[in-house]
N, C-alpha and C positions, 0 to 999 in steps of 0.2 A: 561529683559532677551534678549540675543542676538537672531537675527531671524536665522532660518535654513539656511544652506547654500544651495546653488542652485545645480542641478545636475552637476556632473563632466563627461563630455563626450569627449572622444578622439576624434581628428579631422578625423580619417579615419573611424569611425562608421557610419553605414548609417541607418537613422531613419526616419520612414514614419511621414509625417506631421501631421497625425491624433494621433499619439502616444502620451501618456500623462505620464511624468516622475514627480515623487514626489520629494520633497527635500532630499538632501544627496544621490540621486542614484548615483552610479559609472558605467560607461559604458565604457570597455576597448577597445583596438584595435580591429578594423575589426568586431565588433558587427553588426549584423543585426537584425533591429527590422521592421517587415512588419505588415501594417493594423492598426487596432483598438487594441492597446496594452495598458494598464493601469499598471503601475508599482509603488507600494507603496514605503514609506520613507525607506531609510536605505539600500535596495537593491544594490547587487554588480553583475554586468555581467561582467565574465572575457574575454578574448580576444576569438573571432571566435564563441560567443555564437550566437544562432539564435533563435530569438522569432517571432511567427506568430500569428497575431490576426484573430478572436476577442479572447483576452486573459485579464484575469485579475489576478494580482500578488498582494499579500499583502505586509506587512513589513518585511524587514530582510530577504530576500531569498538571496541565493547566488548561481550563476549560472556559472559553470566552462567552460572550453574550449571546443568547439565541442557539447556542449548540444544544443538539438534542441526541442523546447516546443511550441506546438499549431499547428504544421504542420498537413496537410489533413491526415484524418484516412486511413489505408491502409483497404478499404472496396471497393468492385467492385461496389456496388450499391450507393456509395456515388457521388452525384451530385453537389457539391459545394454549399449545403446548408449553411447558416450562423451559424453554430455550434460553440461551444467555448470551452476553456479551463479555468477554475477557480482554483487559487492557492491560498492557505491560507498564513501564516505567519512562518517566520524562517524555511524554507525548505532549504535543501543543495542538489543540482544537480551536481554531479561529472562530469568529463569529458565523453562526447559522451552519456550521458543519453538521452533517447527520449521519450517524452509523446504526443502522438497525441490527438486531440481534438475530440469532440463526433461525431455522426452520428445523423440522424434525429430520430433514436430510442429514445434517452434520451436527445440529443441536447449539452449536457454539459459533459465534463470529470472533475473531481472534485479531488483535492488534499487539503487534510487538513492542519494541522500545524506541525512543528517540525518532519518532515519526513526526512531520510537521503537516497538519492539515490546514491548509488556507481557507479563507472565507468561502462558504458555500459548497465545499467539496462533500461529496456524497459516496459513503461505502455501503453496499447493499447487504443483504443477509447472507451468511455463510461463507464469508469471504474471510481469507487469511492473509494477514498483511506481515511482512517482516520487519526489519529493524532500519532505521534511518532513511526511510523514503519520504518523497516530497511531493505532496497532492497539491498544486497550484488552484488558485481562485475557480472553483466551478468544476473541478475535475470529477468525473462520473463514473463509478465503477459497479458495473452489474453483478448480479448474485453469483456466488459459487466460484470467485475469482481467486487466484492465488498470486500474490505480489510478493515477489522474493525481494532481498535486502538492496537497499540504495536505488530503487527504482524512482525516477522522475516522469511524474505526469503533469504536463503543462496546462495552462489556463483553459477551461472549457472543452477538454477533451473528453472522449468517451470510450469505455472498454467493455465490449460484449461479455454477457453472462458466461460463465464457465471458462474463460480465457486465463492463461497462465503468462505472466510477466517474468523473464529472466533477471537475473542481478544486474544492475547497472544499465538496464534497458531504459529507452526514453521514448516517450509519444510526446510529439509536438503540439502547440496549441491549435485549438478548434480542428483537431485530427480525431481519428477513431480507429479501432482495431477490432476487427472480428475474429482473428486467429492469435495464436501465441505469439509472443514477441521474444526471439531468444536473447539470452545475456549479451549485453554490451551494444545491441543493435538500436538504431534510430528509426522511427516510423513518423511519416508525415502524411496529411491527407488522408484518404480512406486506404488501409491496408497497402500502404506503398513504404518500401524500405528506401532509405536515402543515405545511410551511413552508419558510421560507429561511433560511439560516445567516448573519444578520446579523453576529452575534459573530465568527464567524470571518472574515468580510468585513472587519469594522472592524479585527480584529487584524492582518490583511494590509496594512493600508494603503489599502484602497479609499476612494474619496471618497465623500462622502454622496450626491452627485448619482448616482454609478454605482449606489450600494446601493439608491437610491430606484428607479432604472430597473428594476433586476433584481426588485424587490418588484412593480412595477407589471407587468411581463412575467409573473411568477407568477400574479398574480390574473387576468390575462386567460387563461393557458392553464389554470390548475387551478381557478379558483373561480368563474367567470362562467357557467359552463354552456355555453358555445358548442361547436360541433362543432370537434373538434381541428384539422383542417387548416386551417380558417377562423380559428380563434384564433391559431394560430401565424403564419399570413400577417399577421394583424393586428398581432402583435407586430413581426414583420419590418419591416413599412412604417412604423410609428410609432416604434419604438425601435431598428430594426437597425442605426443608425449610432453607436450607443453600444458601445463594445467589449466589455464582459461581456456584454451582451444579444446582441451579435453571435456570441460564444462559445457562449453557450447555445443559440441557434437553430441553429448549426452542428452542435453536438453531436446535438442532437435528430434534425435530418435525416440525419446519417451513422450514427444508431444502427442496428444490425443486429439486436438483440434487440427493439427498441422500449422504450417507457418506460412506468411506472407512471401511471396516472390517476386511481385509486381516491384519494378524499380523506377525511382524519379530520380531528378538532378540532384547529385550528391551534395550533402550538406559540408560546409567548412570542417566539421569535426573528423571526417575521413581523409582528409588532405594529409 
């Protein structure tokens, strides 16, 4: 078998001597790599990308022009502690995406696999991002947030620090959330629940029965006007044996910030 080709580095790139580039890495014009940065095989760094260590990046990532990964956190108490950014495989960071490294509270900001960060998206210090999430243009995530798998953040939306977003949840464009968003739930405007992400669930291969169960649970909790603890207990009793509903209930019970109960006009996804 032929050996892997060595990294291709443009002569204008500035690379720290302690940086490590795996086979097949492509480094474009005017890229800057500072400090202890490890880049896995097959990664592509487009012109003017800026990576700051300590940073570890897996294989097959694409970093576009103007993206800044691993720079100091925007935190007044940060004192140059040796915190880091850990990135998995096959992520796309489009133009001017910013991901900051951690603070001493968790030490590491983590990005999973197969995420798509569109132009201008921002992930703050100490966040934990799962897999296959989409962050549309200008999406903003405050520090210490936990983003579970397959979350969709629409354009110019904002997530308050310390918020947790459940699997397959969706935040609409130009909206914001200051509390946790449970799995499969759509929020719009400020802290307003508007429906269930049926389209996302179908695309992820969930069965019709599971989707219908989640929709039923949603209506009990968010639409029937019952006292919240009683509504959640009813969901758990009637539908708790169905895995996605059990996931929804467990998320709500474990929430530290609480969830939003304000209701707006329903989106078509819940019909």
